[in-house]
Backbone of each chain as ProteinMPNN parsed JSONL, in Angstrom:
{"seq_chain_A": "MKTPTPDFLALLRTLLEHKVDFIVVGGVCGVLHGAPVSTFDLDIVHSREAGNLERLMKALEALGARYRTPGHKNVKPSRSHLSSPGHQLLMTTAGPLDLLGTIGKGRAYHDLLGETTELDLDEGWRVRLLDLAALIRIKAETAQEKDKAQLAVLRRTLEEQRKR", "coords_chain_A": {"N_chain_A": [[-5.236, 9.709, 23.838], [-3.044, 7.275, 25.071], [-0.063, 6.139, 22.984], [1.18, 3.606, 22.077], [4.647, 2.994, 22.215], [6.909, 1.935, 19.772], [8.461, -1.593, 20.238], [10.442, -3.117, 19.675], [11.935, -5.852, 20.022], [10.07, -6.892, 22.134], [8.198, -7.699, 20.524], [9.001, -9.75, 18.656], [9.575, -11.551, 20.624], [7.645, -12.09, 21.825], [6.438, -13.378, 19.516], [8.152, -15.791, 18.718], [8.057, -17.12, 21.491], [5.993, -17.961, 21.023], [5.786, -20.155, 19.598], [5.724, -18.919, 16.519], [5.54, -19.443, 12.916], [7.284, -17.531, 11.47], [8.537, -14.934, 8.368], [11.204, -12.656, 9.288], [10.756, -9.552, 7.682], [10.789, -5.822, 5.779], [11.271, -2.659, 7.252], [12.935, -3.493, 9.787], [13.916, -5.615, 9.161], [16.027, -4.49, 7.434], [17.245, -3.401, 8.902], [18.053, -5.115, 10.86], [19.562, -6.844, 9.152], [22.036, -4.673, 9.029], [21.515, -1.766, 7.625], [20.674, 1.496, 7.77], [18.292, 2.37, 8.889], [15.333, 3.22, 9.269], [12.27, 2.872, 11.314], [8.784, 2.316, 12.254], [7.306, 0.115, 12.16], [6.874, -3.75, 13.195], [7.267, -5.531, 10.322], [5.744, -8.599, 8.838], [5.864, -11.838, 7.453], [3.642, -14.11, 7.556], [3.504, -17.507, 8.208], [0.745, -19.101, 6.923], [-0.727, -22.013, 7.623], [-2.482, -24.433, 9.186], [-1.349, -24.807, 11.811], [-0.231, -23.307, 12.665], [-1.415, -20.646, 11.991], [-3.185, -21.209, 14.8], [-1.036, -20.902, 16.697], [-0.075, -18.242, 16.159], [-2.255, -16.505, 16.521], [-2.795, -17.182, 19.556], [-0.69, -15.465, 20.025], [-1.327, -12.837, 19.217], [-3.082, -12.6, 20.519], [-2.063, -12.181, 23.292], [-0.261, -9.927, 22.745], [-2.518, -8.214, 22.157], [-3.653, -7.654, 20.364], [-4.829, -5.007, 18.111], [-7.224, -3.693, 15.116], [-5.599, -1.53, 13.251], [-6.872, 0.388, 10.992], [-8.52, 3.309, 10.017], [-12.052, 2.97, 11.088], [-11.235, -0.19, 11.742], [-10.573, 0.178, 13.952], [-9.892, -1.269, 17.228], [-10.963, -3.537, 16.361], [-10.43, -6.613, 17.023], [-8.034, -9.235, 15.087], [-9.016, -11.949, 13.181], [-9.37, -15.431, 12.033], [-9.667, -15.717, 10.148], [-9.024, -13.749, 9.042], [-6.078, -13.861, 8.864], [-5.921, -15.79, 7.078], [-5.5, -15.125, 5.122], [-4.531, -13.37, 1.808], [-4.021, -11.217, 2.002], [-2.765, -7.734, 3.79], [-2.229, -7.364, 7.262], [-3.217, -4.766, 9.008], [-2.336, -4.075, 12.697], [-2.615, -3.059, 15.694], [-0.254, -3.385, 18.813], [0.475, -3.636, 22.394], [2.79, -3.368, 22.228], [3.687, -2.731, 20.142], [3.078, -1.138, 16.331], [2.171, -4.212, 14.13], [2.689, -5.036, 11.511], [1.444, -8.094, 9.57], [1.423, -10.436, 6.747], [0.453, -11.5, 4.634], [1.304, -12.244, 1.983], [3.86, -11.064, 0.044], [5.199, -8.695, -2.463], [5.474, -9.242, -5.615], [3.15, -11.483, -5.177], [4.078, -13.44, -2.953], [4.514, -16.031, -0.927], [4.883, -17.119, 2.675], [5.911, -19.949, 2.278], [7.285, -19.607, -0.355], [9.023, -17.984, 0.353], [10.813, -19.351, 1.841], [13.308, -20.03, 0.978], [15.171, -18.123, 0.722], [15.567, -16.987, 2.763], [17.175, -15.745, 6.384], [18.617, -17.092, 9.459], [18.97, -15.558, 12.513], [21.541, -15.058, 15.399], [19.09, -13.632, 17.66], [18.46, -12.775, 20.285], [19.907, -13.583, 23.816], [19.399, -16.492, 23.619], [17.531, -16.282, 21.283], [17.089, -17.084, 18.324], [16.177, -15.621, 14.548], [14.093, -15.525, 12.007], [14.874, -14.381, 9.256], [14.968, -12.377, 6.271], [16.621, -12.982, 3.127], [19.089, -9.482, 2.807], [19.779, -9.414, -0.157], [17.064, -10.441, -1.419], [15.496, -8.707, -0.75], [16.188, -5.976, -1.54], [15.137, -6.574, -4.034], [12.791, -7.567, -3.735], [11.489, -5.301, -2.925], [11.857, -3.699, -4.35], [10.247, -4.082, -6.822], [8.124, -3.152, -6.08], [7.75, -0.535, -5.166], [7.121, 1.773, -3.913], [7.333, 5.408, -3.756], [8.506, 6.416, -1.24], [9.681, 4.508, -0.321], [11.887, 4.566, -2.171], [14.082, 6.249, -1.141], [15.222, 4.245, 0.62], [15.58, 2.27, 0.008], [17.967, 2.989, -1.611], [19.978, 3.045, 0.381], [19.313, -0.217, 1.099], [20.446, -0.819, -0.774], [23.369, 0.26, -0.121], [24.931, -0.999, 1.865], [24.279, -3.408, 1.222], [26.331, -4.102, -0.87], [28.78, -3.227, 0.641], [28.323, -4.965, 2.988], [29.495, -6.646, 1.55], [32.137, -6.815, 0.971], [33.266, -7.134, 3.017]], "CA_chain_A": [[-5.01, 7.878, 24.523], [-1.571, 7.049, 24.594], [0.38, 5.382, 21.466], [2.294, 3.06, 22.767], [6.195, 2.568, 22.151], [7.163, 0.584, 19.256], [9.169, -2.577, 21.611], [10.547, -4.525, 18.289], [12.024, -7.122, 20.185], [8.947, -7.982, 22.84], [7.101, -8.332, 20.167], [9.676, -10.367, 17.866], [9.673, -12.474, 21.814], [5.83, -13.018, 21.961], [6.441, -14.492, 18.758], [8.983, -16.628, 19.063], [7.827, -17.565, 22.189], [4.751, -18.821, 21.17], [6.759, -20.726, 17.976], [5.18, -18.871, 15.334], [6.453, -19.523, 11.892], [6.828, -16.324, 10.429], [9.859, -14.519, 8.114], [10.666, -11.125, 9.503], [10.908, -8.591, 6.468], [10.674, -4.617, 5.787], [12.619, -1.903, 7.921], [13.721, -4.359, 10.798], [14.785, -6.463, 8.382], [16.971, -4.011, 6.413], [17.776, -3.271, 10.543], [19.281, -6.659, 11.577], [20.492, -6.682, 8.159], [23.428, -3.748, 8.828], [21.612, -0.813, 6.932], [20.906, 2.465, 8.635], [17.166, 2.876, 7.92], [14.757, 3.494, 10.141], [10.798, 2.399, 10.231], [7.731, 2.006, 13.849], [6.13, -0.89, 12.899], [7.356, -4.43, 12.202], [6.722, -6.13, 9.283], [5.702, -10.057, 9.057], [5.561, -12.75, 6.588], [3.587, -15.735, 8.893], [2.31, -18.796, 7.723], [-0.452, -19.857, 6.822], [-0.492, -23.664, 7.689], [-3.041, -24.265, 10.382], [-1.19, -24.805, 13.646], [0.795, -21.531, 12.911], [-2.888, -20.143, 12.376], [-3.613, -21.017, 16.234], [0.082, -20.212, 17.549], [-0.406, -16.385, 16.23], [-3.55, -15.966, 17.212], [-2.474, -16.925, 21.004], [0.671, -14.961, 20.334], [-1.784, -11.949, 19.115], [-4.091, -12.426, 22.085], [-0.852, -11.97, 24.554], [-0.158, -8.856, 22.03], [-3.288, -7.625, 23.008], [-3.634, -6.605, 18.804], [-6.378, -4.84, 17.29], [-6.394, -2.713, 13.656], [-5.134, 0.166, 13.325], [-6.633, 0.981, 10.416], [-9.728, 3.65, 10.146], [-13.648, 2.191, 10.41], [-11.781, -1.426, 12.397], [-10.123, 0.064, 14.962], [-10.507, -2.1, 18.36], [-11.74, -5.198, 15.93], [-9.788, -8.158, 16.565], [-7.969, -10.483, 13.823], [-9.692, -13.12, 12.951], [-8.102, -16.783, 11.796], [-10.297, -15.947, 8.14], [-8.278, -12.627, 8.195], [-5.315, -13.894, 8.921], [-5.505, -17.188, 6.119], [-5.988, -14.414, 3.244], [-3.025, -13.384, 1.609], [-3.362, -9.88, 2.189], [-1.953, -7.179, 5.185], [-3.63, -7.162, 8.796], [-1.998, -3.552, 9.743], [-2.17, -3.776, 13.17], [-1.112, -1.967, 16.591], [-0.64, -3.816, 20.007], [0.879, -3.507, 23.601], [4.24, -2.99, 21.682], [3.385, -0.79, 18.548], [2.437, -1.198, 15.475], [2.585, -4.534, 14.066], [2.039, -6.266, 10.084], [0.791, -9.214, 9.067], [1.481, -9.5, 5.675], [0.07, -12.796, 4.222], [2.207, -12.048, 1.021], [4.646, -9.677, -0.496], [6.073, -8.602, -3.989], [4.184, -10.433, -6.189], [2.421, -12.791, -4.03], [5.002, -14.744, -2.524], [4.011, -16.445, 0.497], [5.899, -17.327, 3.487], [6.7, -20.909, 1.748], [8.062, -19.138, -1.112], [10.081, -16.936, 0.734], [12.374, -19.725, 2.832], [14.716, -20.148, 0.296], [15.742, -16.975, 0.498], [16.117, -16.142, 4.235], [18.638, -16.193, 6.864], [18.114, -17.256, 10.643], [19.681, -14.902, 13.47], [20.685, -14.887, 16.628], [18.44, -12.228, 18.236], [19.41, -11.933, 21.848], [19.929, -14.647, 24.345], [19.76, -17.792, 22.005], [16.917, -16.575, 20.356], [17.025, -16.888, 16.607], [14.767, -15.204, 13.925], [14.756, -16.101, 10.483], [14.879, -12.748, 7.953], [14.717, -12.178, 4.565], [18.006, -12.023, 2.61], [18.855, -8.347, 2.346], [19.406, -8.894, -1.805], [15.411, -11.012, -1.34], [13.858, -7.693, 0.215], [16.073, -4.995, -2.114], [14.965, -7.129, -5.578], [11.111, -7.334, -3.281], [10.636, -4.088, -2.319], [12.139, -2.28, -5.698], [9.659, -4.364, -7.302], [6.572, -2.678, -5.675], [8.856, 0.584, -4.078], [6.474, 3.364, -3.811], [7.846, 6.97, -3.536], [8.428, 6.831, -0.104], [11.039, 3.293, -0.667], [12.911, 4.598, -3.195], [15.811, 6.318, -0.448], [15.727, 3.185, 1.337], [16.719, 1.114, -1.336], [19.92, 3.039, -2.016], [20.34, 2.648, 1.763], [19.797, -0.943, 1.656], [21.657, -1.332, -1.989], [25.122, 0.138, -0.802], [24.547, -1.727, 2.55], [24.502, -4.595, 0.979], [28.09, -3.795, -1.613], [29.321, -2.777, 2.205], [28.343, -6.725, 2.793], [30.096, -7.996, 0.108], [33.275, -6.334, 0.72], [33.982, -8.008, 4.429]], "C_chain_A": [[-3.585, 8.33, 24.065], [-0.986, 5.868, 23.33], [0.97, 4.41, 22.429], [3.641, 2.674, 21.45], [7.018, 2.046, 21.088], [8.082, -0.167, 20.585], [9.773, -3.872, 20.56], [10.654, -5.805, 18.994], [11.029, -7.81, 21.127], [8.281, -8.257, 21.797], [8.056, -9.618, 19.004], [9.614, -11.617, 19.189], [8.582, -13.215, 21.762], [5.844, -13.988, 20.805], [6.835, -15.638, 18.937], [8.806, -17.567, 20.392], [6.984, -18.43, 22.109], [4.297, -19.343, 19.684], [5.415, -19.988, 17.281], [6.143, -19.014, 14.22], [6.433, -17.888, 11.069], [9.242, -15.807, 9.896], [9.788, -12.366, 8.336], [11.41, -10.761, 7.712], [10.761, -7.485, 6.564], [11.833, -3.763, 6.328], [13.447, -2.438, 9.156], [14.484, -5.259, 9.724], [16.232, -6.106, 7.847], [17.917, -3.803, 8.022], [18.533, -4.211, 10.81], [20.652, -6.703, 10.54], [22.496, -5.653, 8.722], [23.062, -2.237, 8.28], [21.072, -0.199, 8.212], [19.76, 3.276, 8.579], [16.152, 2.861, 9.531], [12.916, 3.688, 9.868], [9.848, 2.564, 12.363], [7.569, 0.918, 13.81], [7.484, -1.83, 12.039], [6.384, -5.248, 11.405], [7.04, -7.82, 9.291], [5.694, -11.007, 8.129], [4.796, -13.962, 6.929], [3.21, -16.705, 7.391], [1.441, -19.158, 7.361], [-0.873, -20.712, 7.079], [-1.826, -23.065, 9.129], [-3.562, -23.847, 11.787], [-0.393, -23.639, 13.658], [-0.023, -20.337, 13.266], [-2.948, -19.638, 13.903], [-2.783, -20.317, 16.938], [-0.069, -18.584, 17.084], [-1.656, -15.99, 16.476], [-3.153, -16.008, 19.456], [-1.525, -15.572, 20.631], [0.256, -13.151, 20.771], [-2.45, -11.442, 20.446], [-3.03, -11.418, 23.28], [-0.606, -10.783, 24.196], [-1.369, -7.745, 22.238], [-3.998, -6.536, 21.233], [-5.07, -6.671, 18.815], [-6.171, -4.048, 16.07], [-5.957, -1.833, 14.233], [-5.907, 1.445, 12.386], [-8.685, 1.856, 10.671], [-10.925, 2.882, 9.557], [-13.141, 0.342, 11.721], [-10.998, -1.102, 13.556], [-10.485, -0.359, 16.216], [-10.848, -3.286, 17.547], [-10.547, -5.954, 16.504], [-9.6, -8.863, 16.118], [-8.636, -11.018, 14.015], [-8.603, -14.521, 12.192], [-8.517, -16.838, 10.516], [-9.253, -14.924, 8.148], [-6.941, -13.219, 8.484], [-4.704, -15.274, 7.806], [-5.856, -16.451, 5.539], [-4.506, -13.78, 3.141], [-2.706, -11.48, 1.519], [-2.216, -9.16, 3.17], [-2.954, -7.148, 5.712], [-2.399, -5.654, 9.172], [-3.041, -3.6, 11.461], [-1.672, -2.926, 14.845], [-1.653, -2.931, 17.983], [0.227, -3.371, 21.418], [2.736, -2.804, 23.531], [4.435, -2.774, 20.803], [3.218, -1.418, 17.874], [2.898, -2.744, 14.736], [1.804, -5.162, 12.428], [2.094, -7.04, 9.985], [0.693, -9.321, 7.931], [1.146, -11.547, 5.018], [0.807, -13.145, 2.543], [3.053, -11.175, 0.966], [5.147, -9.597, -1.844], [4.694, -9.511, -4.852], [3.563, -11.714, -6.201], [2.782, -14.038, -3.713], [4.642, -14.707, -1.55], [5.191, -17.075, 1.575], [6.735, -18.851, 3.112], [7.641, -19.831, 0.315], [9.093, -18.55, -1.138], [10.933, -17.499, 1.148], [12.619, -19.745, 2.039], [16.0, -18.995, 0.194], [16.003, -16.115, 2.028], [16.875, -16.883, 5.206], [18.009, -16.771, 8.173], [19.59, -16.639, 11.151], [19.865, -14.613, 14.58], [20.801, -13.81, 17.021], [19.619, -12.256, 19.452], [18.688, -13.393, 22.806], [19.373, -15.537, 23.831], [18.217, -17.348, 21.401], [17.12, -16.104, 19.112], [15.691, -17.028, 15.654], [15.037, -15.504, 12.689], [14.197, -14.084, 9.682], [15.176, -13.35, 6.357], [16.118, -11.904, 4.136], [17.956, -10.766, 2.232], [18.486, -8.667, 0.588], [17.84, -9.591, -2.055], [14.674, -9.643, -1.395], [14.427, -6.644, -0.762], [15.391, -5.093, -3.288], [13.384, -6.85, -5.536], [10.632, -5.66, -3.296], [10.949, -3.195, -3.887], [10.972, -2.879, -7.295], [7.934, -3.724, -7.551], [6.889, -1.579, -5.331], [7.633, 1.556, -4.785], [7.463, 4.591, -3.284], [8.877, 6.703, -1.738], [9.752, 5.309, 0.547], [11.848, 3.658, -0.85], [14.344, 5.405, -1.694], [15.911, 5.412, 0.184], [16.223, 2.275, 0.813], [18.085, 1.306, -1.107], [20.049, 2.583, -0.924], [20.456, 1.399, 1.438], [21.206, -1.896, -0.083], [23.072, -1.188, -1.476], [25.017, -0.19, 0.765], [24.691, -2.761, 2.379], [25.586, -5.03, -0.423], [28.873, -4.03, -0.321], [29.399, -3.985, 2.257], [29.283, -7.568, 2.46], [31.685, -7.428, 0.04], [33.802, -6.76, 1.689], [33.937, -9.005, 4.119]], "O_chain_A": [[-3.124, 9.149, 23.271], [-1.633, 4.887, 22.961], [1.149, 4.705, 23.611], [3.559, 2.267, 20.291], [8.073, 1.602, 21.541], [8.36, 0.415, 21.634], [9.613, -5.09, 20.638], [9.858, -6.728, 18.82], [10.958, -9.039, 21.12], [7.555, -9.235, 21.976], [7.269, -10.478, 18.61], [9.605, -12.757, 18.726], [8.428, -14.434, 21.686], [5.421, -15.14, 20.904], [6.078, -16.544, 19.284], [9.346, -18.673, 20.402], [6.947, -19.467, 22.771], [3.308, -19.199, 18.966], [4.271, -20.403, 17.466], [7.343, -18.79, 14.376], [5.625, -17.401, 10.279], [10.343, -16.028, 10.402], [9.085, -11.426, 7.964], [12.154, -11.379, 6.951], [10.431, -7.349, 7.742], [13.018, -3.949, 6.053], [14.499, -1.896, 9.495], [15.705, -5.415, 9.71], [17.223, -6.832, 7.765], [19.115, -4.066, 8.122], [19.739, -4.052, 10.994], [21.87, -6.655, 10.711], [23.657, -6.061, 8.689], [23.962, -1.4, 8.348], [20.945, -0.759, 9.301], [19.807, 4.482, 8.337], [16.513, 2.465, 10.639], [12.331, 4.236, 8.933], [10.447, 2.872, 13.394], [7.568, 0.269, 14.856], [8.339, -1.536, 11.204], [5.215, -5.559, 11.631], [8.12, -8.321, 9.604], [4.616, -10.552, 7.746], [5.347, -14.998, 6.555], [2.856, -16.579, 6.219], [1.454, -20.287, 7.849], [-2.057, -20.544, 6.786], [-2.007, -21.996, 9.712], [-4.486, -23.356, 12.434], [0.037, -23.107, 14.681], [0.157, -19.456, 14.107], [-2.856, -18.488, 14.33], [-3.131, -19.388, 17.668], [-0.181, -17.776, 18.007], [-1.856, -14.785, 16.632], [-3.269, -15.115, 20.295], [-1.917, -14.548, 21.19], [0.723, -12.41, 21.636], [-2.393, -10.409, 21.113], [-3.253, -10.349, 23.848], [-0.625, -10.053, 25.188], [-1.126, -6.557, 22.454], [-4.491, -5.421, 21.063], [-5.969, -7.449, 19.135], [-5.019, -3.668, 15.857], [-5.918, -1.438, 15.398], [-5.852, 2.662, 12.563], [-9.673, 1.332, 11.187], [-11.082, 2.38, 8.445], [-14.017, -0.25, 12.351], [-10.68, -2.062, 14.258], [-11.552, 0.15, 16.557], [-11.067, -4.251, 18.279], [-9.498, -5.458, 16.094], [-10.467, -9.736, 16.163], [-9.208, -10.87, 15.095], [-7.4, -14.469, 11.937], [-8.064, -17.658, 9.716], [-8.427, -15.082, 7.249], [-6.372, -12.375, 7.79], [-3.54, -15.663, 7.705], [-6.919, -16.824, 5.044], [-3.629, -13.695, 4.001], [-1.744, -10.791, 1.178], [-1.108, -9.651, 3.386], [-4.11, -7.012, 5.311], [-1.204, -5.643, 9.471], [-4.22, -3.246, 11.472], [-0.601, -2.351, 15.035], [-2.821, -3.201, 18.265], [0.765, -2.301, 21.133], [3.479, -2.172, 24.282], [5.602, -2.549, 20.481], [3.099, -2.58, 18.263], [4.124, -2.761, 14.627], [0.66, -5.6, 12.306], [3.22, -7.354, 10.372], [-0.078, -8.486, 7.458], [1.868, -12.526, 5.209], [0.759, -14.28, 2.067], [3.082, -10.371, 1.897], [5.551, -10.658, -2.322], [3.606, -10.061, -4.677], [3.511, -12.652, -6.996], [2.311, -15.156, -3.922], [4.359, -13.645, -0.995], [6.289, -17.449, 1.165], [7.894, -19.032, 3.485], [8.816, -19.524, 0.52], [9.928, -18.43, -2.034], [12.018, -16.917, 1.17], [11.717, -19.019, 1.62], [17.165, -19.006, -0.201], [16.472, -14.999, 2.253], [17.209, -18.067, 5.158], [16.799, -16.98, 8.075], [20.726, -16.855, 10.73], [18.978, -14.027, 15.202], [21.767, -13.047, 17.007], [20.813, -11.987, 19.577], [17.619, -13.989, 22.675], [18.338, -15.044, 23.381], [17.639, -18.348, 20.973], [17.301, -14.922, 18.821], [14.729, -17.796, 15.683], [16.182, -15.738, 12.303], [13.405, -13.149, 9.797], [15.467, -14.367, 5.728], [16.774, -10.943, 4.54], [17.07, -10.47, 1.431], [17.422, -8.363, 0.048], [17.351, -9.164, -3.101], [13.576, -9.443, -1.913], [13.472, -6.008, -1.208], [14.961, -4.056, -3.793], [12.705, -6.317, -6.414], [9.584, -5.121, -3.649], [10.298, -2.248, -4.327], [10.909, -2.335, -8.397], [7.076, -3.744, -8.434], [5.813, -1.201, -4.868], [7.444, 1.879, -5.957], [8.275, 4.436, -2.371], [10.053, 7.043, -1.611], [10.42, 5.286, 1.581], [12.824, 3.458, -0.127], [15.428, 4.842, -1.537], [17.04, 5.457, 0.673], [17.183, 1.572, 1.129], [18.992, 0.575, -0.71], [20.314, 1.384, -1.004], [21.654, 1.152, 1.301], [22.055, -2.768, -0.266], [23.969, -1.927, -1.88], [25.014, 0.961, 1.2], [25.257, -3.4, 3.266], [25.577, -6.167, -0.892], [29.596, -5.024, -0.248], [30.378, -4.487, 1.705], [29.725, -8.658, 2.824], [32.355, -7.654, -0.967], [35.015, -6.91, 1.54], [34.352, -9.9, 4.856]]}, "seq_chain_B": "MTTTALPQKPSRKARLPADRTHSEDGVDLTLIRWMLSLTPAERLKVLQQNVRSILRLRGENTDS", "coords_chain_B": {"N_chain_B": [[54.093, 5.355, -38.696], [52.203, 7.392, -36.156], [50.66, 7.358, -33.233], [48.668, 9.071, -30.864], [47.904, 8.708, -27.432], [44.575, 8.659, -26.247], [43.799, 10.494, -23.881], [42.977, 8.97, -20.487], [40.13, 7.722, -19.327], [39.261, 8.31, -15.571], [39.649, 4.867, -13.39], [36.79, 3.25, -11.976], [37.792, 2.223, -9.831], [39.841, 3.708, -9.112], [38.851, 6.968, -8.726], [36.434, 5.986, -6.599], [37.503, 5.813, -3.279], [38.399, 3.631, -1.52], [38.163, 4.453, 1.74], [36.072, 5.671, 0.699], [33.599, 8.824, 2.154], [30.595, 8.857, 1.817], [28.026, 6.825, -1.054], [27.551, 7.27, -4.193], [25.338, 8.28, -5.014], [24.747, 9.056, -3.041], [24.519, 8.238, -0.249], [25.169, 7.869, 3.223], [28.486, 6.145, 3.529], [29.52, 5.869, 6.472], [27.831, 5.383, 8.047], [26.98, 2.916, 7.56], [28.694, 1.103, 7.86], [29.438, 1.541, 10.384], [26.867, 0.24, 11.294], [27.86, -1.914, 10.34], [29.12, -3.232, 12.573], [28.407, -3.712, 14.422], [26.616, -5.917, 16.5], [23.327, -7.868, 15.536], [21.53, -7.83, 17.868], [22.206, -6.148, 18.764], [21.918, -3.599, 16.878], [18.497, -3.738, 16.594], [18.81, -2.594, 18.762], [19.658, -0.072, 18.682], [17.565, 0.633, 16.486], [15.536, 0.781, 18.027], [15.993, 3.367, 20.294], [16.786, 5.134, 18.412], [13.752, 5.062, 17.578], [12.127, 5.551, 19.278], [13.336, 8.01, 20.464], [12.6, 9.819, 17.689], [9.673, 9.808, 18.369], [9.918, 10.961, 20.686], [10.529, 13.224, 20.429], [9.024, 14.737, 18.084], [7.024, 14.894, 20.035], [5.514, 13.333, 20.955], [2.662, 11.669, 22.449], [3.682, 9.331, 24.252], [3.544, 6.422, 25.656], [5.945, 5.88, 27.488]], "CA_chain_B": [[52.404, 6.149, -38.488], [52.677, 7.743, -35.088], [49.244, 7.461, -32.758], [48.543, 9.62, -29.789], [47.235, 7.422, -26.825], [43.944, 9.275, -26.312], [43.403, 10.401, -22.138], [42.708, 7.661, -20.025], [38.859, 7.751, -17.992], [39.813, 7.39, -14.367], [38.838, 3.796, -13.385], [35.949, 3.122, -11.243], [38.05, 2.505, -8.523], [40.495, 5.233, -8.601], [37.409, 7.518, -8.094], [36.094, 5.658, -6.055], [38.118, 5.049, -2.932], [37.631, 2.346, -0.12], [37.605, 4.906, 2.426], [34.865, 7.681, 0.714], [32.729, 8.908, 3.161], [29.364, 8.557, 0.583], [28.419, 6.791, -2.523], [27.523, 8.342, -5.7], [23.828, 8.769, -4.737], [24.226, 10.22, -1.288], [24.012, 7.45, 1.039], [26.264, 7.609, 4.269], [28.636, 4.811, 4.379], [29.885, 5.306, 7.237], [26.895, 4.954, 9.119], [26.973, 1.56, 6.897], [30.169, 0.726, 7.419], [29.409, 1.889, 11.869], [26.199, -0.426, 11.705], [27.632, -3.491, 10.451], [30.198, -3.325, 13.141], [26.961, -4.286, 15.698], [25.843, -7.487, 16.538], [21.73, -8.082, 15.452], [20.519, -7.012, 18.759], [22.891, -3.752, 18.67], [21.587, -2.658, 15.93], [18.285, -3.451, 16.747], [18.649, -1.748, 20.063], [19.73, 1.585, 17.791], [16.906, 1.468, 16.318], [14.236, 1.887, 19.027], [16.227, 4.049, 20.675], [16.103, 6.569, 16.902], [12.474, 5.228, 17.368], [12.066, 6.846, 20.641], [13.992, 10.141, 20.027], [11.88, 10.434, 16.813], [8.781, 10.386, 18.571], [10.29, 12.363, 22.059], [11.137, 14.662, 19.461], [7.435, 14.505, 17.933], [5.659, 15.203, 21.134], [3.836, 12.195, 21.272], [2.394, 10.66, 24.197], [4.097, 7.823, 24.01], [4.137, 5.071, 26.843], [8.368, 5.538, 27.679]], "C_chain_B": [[53.018, 6.354, -37.243], [50.881, 7.71, -34.164], [49.266, 7.964, -31.307], [47.695, 9.315, -28.808], [45.616, 8.994, -26.336], [44.077, 9.482, -24.529], [42.835, 9.458, -21.347], [41.685, 8.325, -18.992], [39.649, 7.433, -16.532], [38.86, 5.908, -14.092], [38.465, 3.833, -12.355], [36.568, 3.514, -9.607], [38.973, 3.481, -7.965], [39.554, 6.194, -8.311], [36.692, 7.026, -7.392], [36.58, 4.797, -4.884], [37.277, 4.291, -1.589], [36.707, 3.814, 0.271], [36.575, 6.348, 2.297], [33.734, 7.15, 1.591], [31.049, 8.389, 2.881], [29.35, 8.354, -0.914], [27.815, 7.436, -3.311], [26.536, 9.05, -5.254], [23.364, 9.228, -3.146], [24.552, 9.818, 0.237], [25.431, 7.151, 2.126], [27.215, 6.646, 4.463], [29.357, 4.254, 5.602], [29.235, 5.363, 8.677], [26.357, 3.01, 8.774], [27.634, 0.731, 7.413], [30.156, 0.735, 9.347], [27.853, 0.633, 12.111], [26.505, -1.917, 11.446], [28.631, -4.02, 11.736], [29.485, -4.215, 14.461], [26.845, -5.703, 15.207], [24.193, -6.998, 15.765], [20.852, -6.794, 16.742], [20.897, -5.967, 19.347], [22.146, -3.179, 17.946], [20.228, -2.668, 15.939], [17.55, -2.607, 18.431], [18.527, -0.087, 19.356], [18.615, 2.439, 16.93], [15.675, 1.818, 16.63], [14.516, 2.595, 19.889], [16.222, 5.526, 19.755], [14.462, 6.149, 17.157], [11.946, 6.567, 18.944], [12.167, 8.301, 20.761], [13.323, 10.659, 19.41], [10.327, 10.94, 17.741], [8.632, 11.109, 20.233], [9.998, 13.467, 21.642], [9.521, 15.251, 19.067], [6.344, 14.963, 19.426], [4.83, 14.373, 21.631], [3.716, 11.599, 22.684], [2.765, 9.153, 24.429], [3.681, 7.407, 26.106], [5.346, 5.242, 27.608], [7.755, 6.819, 27.934]], "O_chain_B": [[54.086, 5.805, -36.973], [49.957, 8.178, -34.828], [49.894, 7.27, -30.507], [46.529, 9.588, -29.096], [45.938, 10.173, -26.184], [44.491, 8.498, -23.917], [41.794, 9.099, -21.899], [41.993, 9.132, -18.115], [40.463, 6.522, -16.385], [37.688, 5.788, -14.451], [39.202, 4.274, -11.473], [36.268, 4.322, -8.729], [38.995, 3.965, -6.834], [39.464, 6.178, -7.084], [35.737, 7.802, -7.353], [36.429, 3.575, -4.902], [36.187, 4.361, -1.021], [35.644, 4.273, -0.147], [36.332, 7.338, 2.987], [33.188, 6.066, 1.795], [30.432, 7.658, 3.656], [29.975, 8.96, -1.785], [27.482, 8.531, -2.857], [26.633, 10.262, -5.062], [22.369, 9.532, -2.489], [24.739, 10.432, 1.288], [26.407, 6.44, 1.886], [27.079, 6.061, 5.537], [29.703, 3.108, 5.89], [29.686, 5.382, 9.822], [25.697, 2.215, 9.443], [27.245, -0.435, 7.481], [30.916, -0.122, 9.799], [27.826, 0.145, 13.241], [25.91, -2.882, 11.925], [28.862, -5.226, 11.817], [29.965, -5.085, 15.189], [26.926, -6.326, 14.148], [23.994, -5.813, 15.496], [20.168, -5.771, 16.7], [20.363, -5.151, 20.098], [21.622, -2.138, 18.345], [19.889, -1.658, 15.322], [16.457, -2.278, 18.892], [17.642, 0.759, 19.482], [18.466, 3.632, 16.664], [14.9, 2.613, 16.1], [13.569, 2.823, 20.642], [15.838, 6.632, 20.136], [13.747, 7.11, 16.873], [11.642, 7.72, 19.252], [11.46, 9.275, 21.02], [12.98, 11.792, 19.747], [9.931, 12.105, 17.796], [7.64, 11.591, 20.78], [9.429, 14.431, 22.154], [8.964, 16.113, 19.748], [5.15, 15.248, 19.516], [3.856, 14.459, 22.379], [4.455, 11.236, 23.599], [2.111, 8.153, 24.723], [3.633, 7.983, 27.192], [5.538, 4.414, 28.499], [8.45, 7.782, 28.258]]}, "name": "protein", "num_of_chains": 2, "seq": "MKTPTPDFLALLRTLLEHKVDFIVVGGVCGVLHGAPVSTFDLDIVHSREAGNLERLMKALEALGARYRTPGHKNVKPSRSHLSSPGHQLLMTTAGPLDLLGTIGKGRAYHDLLGETTELDLDEGWRVRLLDLAALIRIKAETAQEKDKAQLAVLRRTLEEQRKRMTTTALPQKPSRKARLPADRTHSEDGVDLTLIRWMLSLTPAERLKVLQQNVRSILRLRGENTDS"}
């Protein structure tokens, strides 16, 4: 079976077209801030308000989203899954998409909003992402072994940004 | 009484010139500066190309 190649722009555009309220976090957030790191999935924290869950469900339908976790493959995410603070690890036609109800020490969309920036992505598309300093702080709180090398790159990127 | 000044440790700034290529923890700063010179859309394209290259090198059966 073919694995969809991650297409980050397609994922972001689909979410934006469906007017989903979300914050980009994780590796793609680091890259958008200028960090030379790599990742294979898009991590977002979504608003769990009722209207947003409706829009998110439509976006996921358009992306053919299914769980990618063993034992749940080919299962569609439900509204109740999306309303939970947990992490939904999905595969879509545009690659892996992780929907995070909360990150770090239980921070949800509205807790993070004050530490985000909006960026012009492409042809007028504006995407909201976690500030680099907040990304570093939250990653450091929960850093696993795999995150440590990336944390060093993120910290140096923040230093270089501040020199500009 | 005379005092002898101890040798001064070079300042952090003197030891770490602005044009250094790597940080003390081994991060390649030239890559960071290059990425910062790009627009966010261009940075995303770089990531996209990296991912495609890695998947090709791994010989994964992808849709591209």
